[in-house]
Each structure stands twice: as C-alpha cells, then as structure tokens.
C-alpha positions as CSV (number, residue, x, y, z in Angstrom):
1,M,7.8,-10.5,-20.1
2,H,4.7,-11.0,-22.2
3,A,4.8,-9.9,-25.8
4,N,1.7,-7.7,-25.4
5,D,3.4,-5.9,-22.5
6,A,6.5,-4.8,-24.5
7,R,4.9,-1.5,-25.1
8,G,5.5,-0.6,-21.4
9,I,9.2,-1.2,-21.7
10,G,11.2,1.6,-23.4
11,E,8.6,4.3,-22.8
12,T,10.9,6.4,-20.7
13,G,10.8,9.6,-18.8
14,V,8.4,11.6,-16.8
15,G,9.0,15.2,-16.1
16,R,12.3,16.9,-15.3
17,N,14.0,14.5,-13.0
18,W,12.9,11.1,-14.2
19,G,14.6,10.7,-17.5
20,R,15.5,7.2,-18.3
21,C,15.9,5.8,-14.8
22,A,13.9,2.6,-15.3
23,V,15.6,1.7,-18.6
24,T,19.3,2.4,-17.8
25,E,19.4,1.3,-14.2
26,S,16.9,-1.6,-14.2
27,Q,18.9,-3.4,-16.9
28,S,22.2,-3.2,-15.1
29,E,22.6,-2.8,-11.3
30,V,20.9,-1.6,-8.2
31,N,21.1,2.2,-7.6
32,W,21.3,1.8,-3.8
33,R,21.4,5.5,-3.1
34,N,17.9,6.0,-4.7
35,V,16.6,2.8,-3.1
36,V,17.8,3.8,0.4
37,A,16.6,7.4,0.0
38,A,13.2,6.4,-1.2
39,C,12.8,3.8,1.5
40,A,13.8,6.2,4.2
41,A,11.3,8.8,3.0
42,V,8.5,6.2,2.9
43,C,9.4,5.0,6.4
44,V,9.2,8.6,7.8
45,F,5.8,8.9,6.2
46,T,4.7,5.5,7.6
47,I,5.6,6.6,11.1
48,S,3.5,9.7,10.7
49,L,0.6,7.7,9.3
50,G,0.8,5.2,12.2
51,E,0.6,8.2,14.5
52,A,-2.3,9.9,12.7
53,F,-4.7,6.9,12.8
54,P,-5.0,6.6,16.6
55,L,-4.3,10.3,17.3
56,L,-7.2,11.7,15.2
57,S,-9.6,9.0,16.2
58,L,-8.9,9.4,19.9
59,K,-9.2,13.2,19.6
60,L,-12.6,12.8,17.9
61,E,-13.7,10.3,20.5
62,A,-12.6,12.7,23.3
63,W,-14.8,15.4,21.7
64,G,-17.8,13.0,22.0
65,T,-18.2,12.5,18.3
66,D,-20.6,9.9,17.2
67,P,-18.7,6.7,15.9
68,K,-20.4,6.9,12.6
69,I,-19.1,10.4,12.0
70,I,-15.6,9.2,13.1
71,G,-15.9,6.5,10.5
72,L,-16.9,9.0,7.8
73,N,-14.0,11.3,8.8
74,S,-11.6,8.4,8.6
75,A,-12.9,7.5,5.1
76,T,-11.9,10.9,3.8
77,G,-8.2,9.7,3.9
78,P,-8.8,6.8,1.4
79,L,-10.9,9.1,-0.7
80,G,-8.0,11.4,-1.0
81,I,-5.9,8.4,-2.1
82,L,-8.4,7.7,-4.8
83,L,-8.3,11.2,-6.1
84,A,-4.5,11.4,-5.9
85,G,-4.1,8.8,-8.6
86,L,-5.8,11.1,-11.1
87,V,-3.3,13.9,-10.6
88,I,0.0,12.2,-9.7
89,P,1.3,11.5,-13.2
90,R,0.4,15.1,-14.4
91,L,2.1,16.7,-11.3
92,S,5.2,14.6,-11.8
93,H,5.3,15.4,-15.6
94,T,4.9,19.1,-15.0
95,F,7.2,19.8,-12.1
96,G,9.4,16.6,-11.8
97,P,8.9,13.8,-9.3
98,K,11.6,15.0,-6.8
99,P,10.2,18.6,-6.3
100,V,6.7,17.2,-6.0
101,A,7.8,14.6,-3.4
102,I,9.6,17.3,-1.3
103,F,6.6,19.6,-1.6
104,M,4.3,16.8,-0.4
105,S,6.4,16.0,2.7
106,I,6.4,19.7,3.7
107,A,2.7,20.1,2.9
108,T,1.7,17.0,4.9
109,G,3.7,18.4,7.9
110,M,1.8,21.6,7.7
111,I,-1.5,19.7,7.7
112,F,-0.4,18.0,10.9
113,L,0.1,21.5,12.5
114,A,-3.3,22.6,11.1
115,Y,-5.3,19.9,12.9
116,P,-4.8,21.4,16.5
117,T,-4.9,24.9,15.0
118,F,-8.4,24.3,13.7
119,P,-9.9,21.9,16.3
120,T,-13.3,21.5,14.7
121,L,-14.8,18.4,13.2
122,W,-15.8,19.9,9.9
123,A,-12.3,21.4,9.4
124,W,-10.8,18.0,9.7
125,F,-12.8,16.6,6.8
126,P,-10.9,18.6,4.1
127,L,-7.7,18.3,6.1
128,R,-7.8,14.5,6.0
129,L,-8.8,14.5,2.4
130,L,-5.7,16.5,1.5
131,Q,-3.6,14.4,3.8
132,G,-4.7,11.3,1.8
133,M,-3.9,13.0,-1.5
134,F,-0.4,14.1,-0.4
135,V,0.6,10.8,1.3
136,A,-0.5,8.8,-1.8
137,T,1.5,11.1,-4.1
138,L,4.7,10.5,-2.1
139,F,4.1,6.8,-1.8
140,A,3.5,6.5,-5.6
141,L,6.6,8.5,-6.6
142,S,8.8,6.7,-4.0
143,E,7.6,3.3,-5.3
144,A,8.4,4.4,-8.9
145,W,12.0,5.4,-7.7
146,I,12.5,2.1,-6.0
147,L,11.3,0.1,-9.0
148,G,13.3,2.1,-11.4
149,S,16.5,1.7,-9.3
150,A,16.1,-1.9,-8.2
151,G,17.8,-3.6,-11.2
152,P,17.8,-7.4,-11.3
153,W,17.0,-7.6,-7.5
154,R,13.6,-6.0,-8.0
155,G,11.7,-8.5,-5.9
156,R,14.1,-8.5,-3.1
157,V,14.3,-4.8,-3.0
158,V,10.5,-4.5,-2.9
159,G,10.6,-7.0,-0.1
160,I,13.0,-4.7,1.8
161,Y,10.6,-1.8,1.1
162,A,7.6,-3.7,2.4
163,T,9.5,-4.8,5.5
164,C,10.5,-1.3,6.3
165,I,6.9,-0.1,6.0
166,S,5.6,-2.8,8.3
167,A,8.4,-2.4,10.8
168,T,8.0,1.4,11.2
169,F,4.2,1.7,11.2
170,G,4.0,0.7,14.9
171,I,6.3,3.6,15.9
172,G,3.5,6.2,15.4
173,P,1.1,4.7,17.9
174,A,3.9,4.5,20.4
175,I,4.5,8.3,20.1
176,V,0.8,8.8,20.9
177,G,1.1,6.6,23.9
178,W,4.2,8.6,25.0
179,V,3.0,12.2,24.7
180,G,-0.8,11.7,24.8
181,I,-3.4,13.5,22.7
182,E,-3.7,16.9,24.4
183,G,-2.3,20.0,23.0
184,Y,0.1,20.4,20.1
185,A,2.9,18.0,21.3
186,A,1.9,14.8,19.3
187,F,1.0,16.9,16.3
188,A,4.2,18.9,16.4
189,I,6.2,15.7,16.6
190,G,4.4,14.2,13.7
191,A,5.0,17.4,11.7
192,A,8.7,17.5,12.5
193,I,9.0,13.8,11.3
194,L,7.3,14.7,8.0
195,F,9.5,17.8,7.5
196,F,12.5,15.4,7.9
197,A,11.3,13.3,5.0
198,A,12.5,16.1,2.6
199,V,16.1,15.1,3.6
200,P,16.2,11.6,2.2
201,I,14.1,12.7,-0.8
202,S,16.7,15.3,-1.7
203,L,19.4,12.6,-1.8
204,V,17.6,10.9,-4.7
205,S,19.9,11.3,-7.8
206,P,18.1,12.1,-11.0
207,P,19.5,10.0,-13.9
208,A,21.7,11.5,-16.5
209,G,20.4,11.9,-20.1
210,E,18.1,14.2,-21.9
211,R,14.7,14.9,-20.6
212,D,11.7,13.1,-21.9
213,R,8.4,15.0,-21.8
214,Q,6.1,12.1,-22.3
215,H,3.0,11.9,-20.1
216,V,0.9,8.8,-19.4
217,S,-2.2,9.3,-17.2
218,M,-3.4,6.7,-14.8
219,L,-6.6,6.2,-16.8
220,R,-4.5,5.4,-19.9
221,F,-2.5,3.0,-18.0
222,L,-5.5,0.9,-16.6
223,P,-6.0,-1.2,-19.7
224,K,-2.3,-2.2,-19.9
225,A,-2.3,-4.4,-16.8
226,P,-5.9,-5.4,-15.9
227,L,-5.0,-8.7,-14.2
228,L,-2.2,-7.2,-12.2
229,L,-4.4,-4.4,-11.0
230,T,-7.2,-6.9,-10.2
231,A,-4.7,-8.8,-8.0
232,I,-3.9,-5.5,-6.1
233,Y,-7.6,-4.8,-5.8
234,A,-8.2,-8.2,-4.3
235,H,-5.2,-7.8,-2.0
236,A,-6.5,-4.4,-0.8
237,I,-9.9,-5.9,-0.1
238,F,-8.2,-8.5,2.1
239,D,-6.0,-5.7,3.7
240,G,-8.9,-3.4,4.5
241,G,-11.0,-6.2,5.8
242,M,-8.3,-7.7,8.1
243,L,-7.1,-4.4,9.4
244,G,-10.6,-3.3,10.3
245,F,-12.3,-6.5,11.4
246,V,-9.9,-9.2,12.5
247,S,-9.9,-7.9,16.2
248,I,-13.7,-7.6,16.1
249,Y,-13.8,-11.2,14.7
250,G,-11.7,-12.3,17.7
251,V,-14.0,-10.8,20.2
252,R,-17.2,-12.1,18.5
253,T,-15.7,-15.7,18.5
254,G,-15.0,-15.6,22.2
255,M,-11.6,-14.0,22.7
256,S,-10.8,-11.3,25.3
257,F,-10.3,-7.8,24.1
258,E,-6.5,-8.1,24.9
259,G,-6.2,-11.3,23.0
260,A,-8.2,-10.0,20.0
261,A,-6.0,-7.0,19.7
262,L,-3.0,-9.2,19.3
263,L,-4.5,-10.9,16.3
264,L,-3.6,-7.8,14.2
265,T,0.0,-7.9,15.7
266,A,0.4,-11.6,14.6
267,L,-0.9,-10.7,11.1
268,S,1.5,-7.8,10.8
269,L,4.5,-9.9,11.9
270,G,4.1,-11.9,8.7
271,N,4.7,-8.7,6.8
272,V,7.8,-7.9,8.8
273,F,9.6,-11.2,8.6
274,F,8.6,-12.8,5.2
275,Q,8.5,-10.1,2.5
276,I,12.2,-10.2,1.7
277,P,12.0,-14.1,1.2
278,I,8.9,-13.7,-0.9
279,G,10.7,-11.1,-3.0
280,W,13.7,-13.4,-3.4
281,I,11.4,-16.2,-4.5
282,A,9.7,-13.9,-7.0
283,D,13.1,-13.0,-8.4
284,R,14.3,-16.6,-8.7
285,T,11.1,-18.1,-10.1
286,S,8.1,-16.2,-11.5
287,K,6.6,-13.0,-10.1
288,R,3.2,-13.9,-11.5
289,G,3.4,-17.4,-10.1
290,T,4.4,-16.1,-6.7
291,I,1.3,-13.9,-6.8
292,I,-0.8,-17.0,-7.5
293,V,0.8,-19.0,-4.7
294,C,0.3,-16.2,-2.2
295,F,-3.4,-16.1,-3.2
296,I,-3.7,-19.9,-2.7
297,V,-1.9,-19.8,0.7
298,A,-4.0,-16.8,2.0
299,S,-7.2,-18.5,0.7
300,A,-6.3,-21.7,2.7
301,G,-5.8,-19.6,5.8
302,L,-9.1,-17.8,5.4
303,A,-10.8,-21.2,5.0
304,L,-9.1,-22.5,8.2
305,M,-9.7,-19.4,10.4
306,P,-13.1,-20.5,11.8
307,F,-11.6,-23.9,12.9
308,A,-8.4,-22.4,14.4
309,M,-10.0,-19.5,16.5
310,E,-10.3,-21.6,19.6
311,S,-6.8,-23.0,19.6
312,W,-3.2,-21.8,19.5
313,W,-3.0,-22.6,15.8
314,I,-4.6,-19.2,15.0
315,W,-1.3,-17.5,15.8
316,P,0.9,-19.2,13.2
317,L,-2.0,-19.3,10.8
318,L,-2.3,-15.4,11.0
319,L,1.5,-15.1,10.6
320,V,1.4,-17.0,7.4
321,M,-1.7,-15.3,6.2
322,G,-0.2,-11.9,6.7
323,A,2.9,-12.9,4.8
324,A,0.9,-14.3,1.9
325,G,-1.6,-11.5,1.8
326,F,1.0,-8.7,1.7
327,G,3.2,-10.9,-0.5
328,I,0.6,-10.3,-3.3
329,Y,1.5,-6.6,-3.2
330,T,5.2,-7.3,-3.0
331,A,5.3,-9.6,-6.0
332,G,2.8,-7.4,-7.8
333,L,4.9,-4.3,-7.4
334,A,8.0,-6.1,-8.6
335,E,6.1,-7.4,-11.7
336,L,5.0,-3.8,-12.4
337,G,8.7,-2.8,-12.4
338,D,9.6,-5.6,-14.7
339,R,6.9,-4.7,-17.3
340,F,6.9,-1.0,-17.3
341,S,9.2,2.0,-17.1
342,G,9.4,5.8,-17.2
343,A,6.0,7.4,-17.7
344,D,4.2,4.1,-17.5
345,L,5.9,3.2,-14.3
346,I,4.7,6.4,-12.5
347,A,1.2,5.9,-14.0
348,G,1.4,2.3,-12.8
349,T,2.4,3.1,-9.2
350,S,-0.3,5.8,-9.1
351,A,-2.9,3.2,-10.3
352,F,-1.6,0.8,-7.6
353,T,-2.1,3.5,-4.9
354,T,-5.7,4.3,-6.2
355,I,-6.7,0.7,-6.6
356,W,-5.4,0.0,-3.0
357,G,-7.5,2.8,-1.6
358,L,-10.6,1.6,-3.5
359,G,-10.0,-2.0,-2.4
360,A,-9.4,-1.1,1.2
361,L,-12.8,0.8,1.3
362,T,-14.5,-2.2,-0.4
363,G,-13.0,-4.7,2.0
364,A,-14.1,-2.8,5.1
365,I,-17.6,-2.4,3.8
366,M,-18.0,-6.0,2.6
367,S,-16.6,-7.4,5.8
368,G,-18.9,-5.4,7.9
369,I,-22.0,-6.3,5.8
370,A,-21.0,-10.0,5.8
371,M,-20.5,-10.1,9.6
372,D,-23.9,-8.5,10.2
373,A,-25.7,-10.8,7.6
374,F,-24.0,-14.2,8.3
375,G,-22.5,-13.9,11.8
376,P,-18.8,-13.6,12.7
377,H,-17.7,-16.3,10.1
378,G,-19.1,-14.2,7.4
379,F,-16.0,-12.1,7.7
380,P,-13.4,-14.6,6.5
381,G,-16.0,-16.1,4.2
382,V,-16.5,-13.0,2.1
383,L,-12.7,-12.4,1.9
384,L,-12.3,-16.1,0.8
385,A,-14.9,-15.6,-1.9
386,V,-13.0,-12.7,-3.3
387,F,-9.8,-14.6,-3.5
388,V,-11.5,-17.7,-5.0
389,C,-13.0,-15.5,-7.7
390,Y,-9.5,-14.1,-8.6
391,L,-8.1,-17.7,-8.7
392,A,-11.0,-18.7,-10.9
393,I,-10.3,-15.9,-13.3
394,Q,-6.7,-16.9,-13.6
395,A,-7.6,-20.6,-14.1
396,A,-10.0,-19.6,-16.9
397,R,-7.3,-17.5,-18.5
398,A,-4.8,-20.3,-18.3
399,V,-7.3,-22.7,-19.9
400,R,-8.0,-20.3,-22.8
401,S,-4.2,-19.8,-23.3
402,R,-3.7,-23.5,-23.6
403,M,-6.6,-24.0,-25.9
404,A,-5.3,-21.2,-28.1
405,A,-1.8,-22.7,-28.2
406,A,-3.2,-26.1,-29.1
407,E,-5.1,-24.8,-32.1
C-alpha cells in the first residue's frame, strides 16, 4: 500500500448492511458465503445480459430497423452504466447495499417483461437505459461484496469471479438459439433468471458491528486513484474495440464469416482459463506490477496481429491477448480492494463500472474511425496506441519517483 492511499483504508461502512466488512474480513480470512453468493448473483445477471444483446438486436433487425438506429439503441445500455455510477453510492448509503441489489434484480426482470409488452422502437430506448443503470448497480455492489470478503486471497477470488462471468456469458445466446425471438418465451426466461438472482443476494451476510453512516460519492473518489482508473479506462477501450470489431477485422483481412466469428471465441477463452492464475500471480507478487505486465503482453499481441492473421498463430495469440487484456481488470479490481474499504470501496467499484462504460464506448468509436481512416490494420493500431500511451505514463511516473528518491 502506498502512503498516500492510506486514507482509503479504515474508512468503513456504507448504509445499513455494509458496516465494517472490508476492514474486519479482509484482514483475516475469506468470507466464502458472501463470495459465493455475490458471484452467483453476478453469474445470473451475466446470463441475462448474454441473452439480451442478441435478442434485442435480432428483434430490431426483424422489424426492419436501420442499423444505425440499432446501434444507437444498443448504446443506451452503456449510457445507463455511465449514469449509474453517479447514484450507486447514494442508493447504497440510503437504503443499504443488500436491499438495493435485490430491488435491482427484480426491477431488471420486470424490464425484460416490458420489452415484448411495449414492442416499439422508441419505448426500448428508455427501457435499455434503465436496464444499463440497474445492471451496473448490481455489478458494482456485488464487486464490493466480493472485494470486502476476499481476505488475503483477493487476487485469486477476483480471478474466480472473472472466470464465472466469462463462462456464463455464452449461456444467454444459447437460450435465444433454443427458443427463438418470437413472442414472450425468450423474454420470460430471461426475467425468470433475473428474479432468481434475488436468492443468492439474500444469502449475503451483513457484518456484525455498529452502522456507519459515511457516504463517499463516485466523484469524490476519482482523485484518489487516478492511475488505477486510467488503467481500467484503457482496458475498457480494448474490451469495447475487440468485442465490436475483431470479427469485422477478420473478415476484412480475408477470413470467412464463420472463421471471423471464432476470433471472439478464442479471445473469450483467455478470460475463462487464465484469470485465476493471473489473480494468483497478483496475490503472490504485485498487483500493480501484474497490471503493467498485462499491458505489455496485450500490446505485443496487438502489434503482432497484422502479421498473424493469415496463419494459425492468430488463435494462440488471441487466447493470450484475451487473458492479458481482461487480466488488467482482474488485477485492478484486486488492487482496489487492497487500497480501499467501506464507503470508498463502493464508490470505487461504482467508478470502475462507470469508467468501463465510458471506455467501451470510446473503444468502439475509435476502432471504427481508425478502420475507416487507415484500413483494417488501423483497428489494432489504435488500440496499441492507447496501451503504449498508458505504459509511457507509467514509465514517466517511475522515472519521476526515482529522481525524487535520489534527491
């Protein structure tokens, strides 16, 4: 821990059910009940998210909606994520994290049922905005529970959490393929899954101890961890760019549509298989050092992509890139839990959620512009430039610190 970050430790409590979770538990042992319950709740939400993306897009396509309008409608979800960061700490402080999380799971399920009830394009804009806000709130609160309950195994526990998210995301599209997009069936299944999320959330055990009424807003938190949040922003740019454009990049460099679709699968497998080892490494070495190594490895992969596209090397390359790219978030989230607790921790996870939404939007926009301006290879090129900029900032910071220490 850095001396100037000590203010984050010891600031405990948010709302009625948070108490001193991050202080008492994080210093002793893992509260597996809270970890398992929070991971289960997030996995349920991830399944519904994986279903919502193709289901809503395919419904809009079936209505004959213009692709640009479909894109705008999809963008309202990340916009909701951005707005949620401003209200999550206040909601948690006022009502308590656990009641808020239960409400969000039920409310999101109701939104799923509202989509086929109001089957018009303009009704789906506010619905997707609210869905983004509700989902972001549950993710932020669950991540705060996980970090506050992970004890000395924080990196490994976050790795388990990241693995669960990656492994369950693909279930949602399978549901759409199974029941189709007509009628209420797919939406009803998604709603039922979301309602079920209230069950694991109810198993989260609030810590003993007197209630602390302190409130820290997301905006007050931002100056406390600028470099950490910058790392998450760069990761989100990578994430948004790769998710939106890696398949298009494959097609424009000569791959078949079927082969190009598998590029995203290879990228995702890195998330599934390598986040727990990355978390273990972060626990045993340095979380900040792990973040830097992940940036370096992902940068090398982006630099090699244009040369590997026409060979089988692209598959292991994407596997490693996916692991390193998401490893930035895994190690970053673990570092957040090391440095902050209580009110600061919920404000921090809210900031992570908001920064990720902003970065994903930025990454998609930058990748599209770069591909149009510079051809297909402008896509990995612009992502590489972002990562190199972050590494340059870290190198300059290291040089300044050494010069200050030498004086």
